[in-house]
N, C-alpha and C positions, 0 to 999 in steps of 0.2 A: 114959549107960550103959543098955543094954537088958538086961532080965531076963525070964525066962519062968516062967509058972505052969502047973501041970497043969490041964487042963480035961476036961470030958466028951468022949466019943468019942476018947479016947487022943490028944489034941492038946495042944499048948502054946499058951498065950495070951501073946502078945508085948506087952510094955509098954516105954515109954521115958520117962525123966525129961524129955526134950525135949518130948514130946507132953503130959506131965502125966497120962497115962492109957494105956489099951491101944489097940491098933490098931483094934479094933471100935468102941470109943467114939469115937475120933478120926474115923473114917469117918462115923459117924452124925451127929456134931456138924457136920462139914463139910457134909454133905448138908442138914441143917436150916438151915444158914447160907447156903444158896443155890448150892452148887457142883454139885449134881446136876441131871439133866434134870427139867423140870417140864412139865406139860401147858399148853395155851394159857391156862388160868385161873391159872397160877402155882402149881398144886398139886403136892405131892409125894405119890405114892401108895405103897401097900404094895409094889407090884411094882417101882417105880423105886427105892425104898429097898433092897429085896433085891438088885437088880442092882448098884447103885452100891456098896453096902457090900461085897458079895462081891468086886467088882473092886478096890476101893480097899484092902481088907485084904490081898489077895494082893500088890498093888503095894507097900504099906508094909513088908511083911515078906519081900519077895523070894520069895514062894511058901511061906514057912515056916508060915503060918497060913491056914487055909481056913475060910470062913464057911459054916455049914450052915443052911439054911432048910427047914422042912417045907413040903410042898406045900399050897397053899391049896385047900380043897375047891372043885370047880367050881360048886357052888351058891352060893358067896359071891363076888360080883364084886369086882374091884379097886376100892379106894376111897381117897379122899384122907385123909392124916393131918396135913398141914400146908400152909399157904399162905405162900409166900415172895415 
């Protein structure tokens, strides 16, 4: 059974008993378990995390939930957050 919770930016957070959490958390866990693109060193970066999570949340919720990311300042380069 799916249920929804109010979130910021006037959006609903979609969760599922099947997933055991929300769509956003499911997408992040999937990525950290190796489903997302990695660079040649096997690193997941902030940028790849943002893109994978946004696409996956939209897919999991049939467009019912959209992930928002603030822009990273140009003075801060993309950097690795995990190696898988």
